[in-house]
N, C-alpha and C positions, 0 to 999 in steps of 0.2 A: 497140181499146181494150185497155189491159193490164188484166187481172182480177185479178192478184195483185201488190200494191205492197209492195215490201220498203224499210223506210224506216230510215235512220240516226238516231241519237238526239242526240248533242252536237253543237251547231251547226246542226242541221236543225229539231229540234222545240223543243230547249231550249237556253238560252244555254251556250256553250262554258265551261266552268270546269275548268281543268286537273286531273285526278284528283279529280273530283266524287265525294264519299262522304258528304255532309250534306245530307238531304233539305230542309233548311231553305234551301239555296242554289238549289234548283231553280227556274228561271224559264222559262216558256213563252215562245217568241218570237212576235212579232206574225204574225197571219193562220194561225197553226197550227190553232186549232180549227176555223177556216172552212174550211180546206182539207182537214182530216181528215172534215168532216161531207160536203163535196161527194164526197170519195171513197166513203165509206160509202154515201151517197145512191145514187150510181151503181152500187152492187153489186159494189164491190172487196172483196177480201179483204186486209186489212191485217197485216204482219208488221213486227216491229222487228228489226234486226240492228245490234248495237252493240260496239264494240272496247272493252274495259275493262281495258286493260294495268296499271293501278293494282293489280288483283288479283293478276296474274301476278308482279308487281314486290314485293308484299307491303305495299303502302301502306294497303291496305283490303280488307275481306272480300266476298266474292261477295254475302253477305247485305246489306252496305252499298249495294252497287250495285242489288241488287233494290228496297231501301227508296227509293232515289231515283227508279226506274222507277214505284213505286206512288204516290209524290208527284206525278210527272209526270201520270200518269193522273187522280189526283184533281183537279188543277189544269186539265186539259183538259176533264173534266165529261162524257165521252161513254161511261163505263162501264168497269169493270175488264177486260171482255172485248173491249175494242177492237181487239186484236191476236190473231189466230188463234195465233200463235206468236211467242216471244221468243227470240232467240239472243244471249246475252251472251258474247262471245269473251274469256275472261281472260287468254289468252296475252300476254305481252309481245313486243315485236318481236324479242328476243333468243332466244325460245323457238320450237320448232317450231309452225308455225301448223297448227291443226286447223280452228277456225272463223274466226280472226283475218282480217278483210278485208286484203287481196283474196281469200282463199279462197272458192272457189264452192261449198263444202260445203253450207251452209245453204241456197242457192238451189236446188242439185239435190236435196236432201230434199224442198223444197216441190214441185217439179216431179213428183217421183215420188208423194209423199202426195197430191197434188191432181190428179194426171194433167195437169198444165199443160205446154204447149209453151213453148219460149223465148221467143216473141212474146207469150205471155200474161203474162210478168213484166216488171217495171219497177223499178229501183233508184233512190231518191231520196235524195240526200245532198250533203253541202256538202265533201266531200274527194276527191281523186282516186282514194283506195282504193275508194270506193263505185262509181265508175265503171270502174275496172279490174275490179272483180268483175262488173259488167255485161258488159263486154267478154268476161271469161272464160266467162261463161254464154251468150253471144250473144244477150243480152236488151236490152231498152230501158233508157235511164238518163237522169237528169236531175239536173243539177246545180243546187243553191240556193247562191248566193253571198251569204253573210251577212257578208262583209267580214273573215271570221276569217283565211282563206287567199286567196291570188290564185288562185282556181280557174281561171280561163281560161288563166293563165300555167302552173299545173301541168298543165293538159290539153295543153298546147303541148309542155311538156318530155316527156311520155310519148305523144306522137304521137297524141293522140285529139283535137286541135282540129277542130271542126267534126263530130265523131261524135256528140256528145251536146249537147243544148241547155242552156244555163246561164241561169238566172233569178234574180231578186233577191229572192223571196219563197216561202215554203211554199205559199201560195195559188196563185201562177202556176205552181208545179210540179204541184199537185193538177190545175189546170184543164188544163195541157199533156197530162197523163197520160191524162185521160178523153177528150181530143179527138184523141189520137194514133192 
């Protein structure tokens, strides 16, 4: 079982709204709260890793993105300390990537800080970049197909077909992670 779960935000935990910067538009996806409860009850440490290119592009501020995170946590209702650490990557795709997925920097920091091996980590996300990050780290990964992307097709295009499971809900991903 992976003990350190790194989770994407937009399209995985909340509805994907391009360049989300208004907390009033945050909507939790079905089964997210149940899935997070299962992970926490299983003793997993949870981390949030989200690309926020709107900050790098100047569309909104880092503070706006943080406010959306706070609203997401409020709606989930499992406490403001649900995530051990939060990594919001503000770089746009045109900028040099520091934390922007598929950068493995955040995952490597978690491994160092928590003394975790690669097989102790699992990325959960709705985009191929989440699973490319897992591949770079040599850790587990689970795709959540929330119908925004054709995730299975994207995995095939990146030679990742069959490498990572793809499920249809966050609850399925959480259940898979604790049974893996």
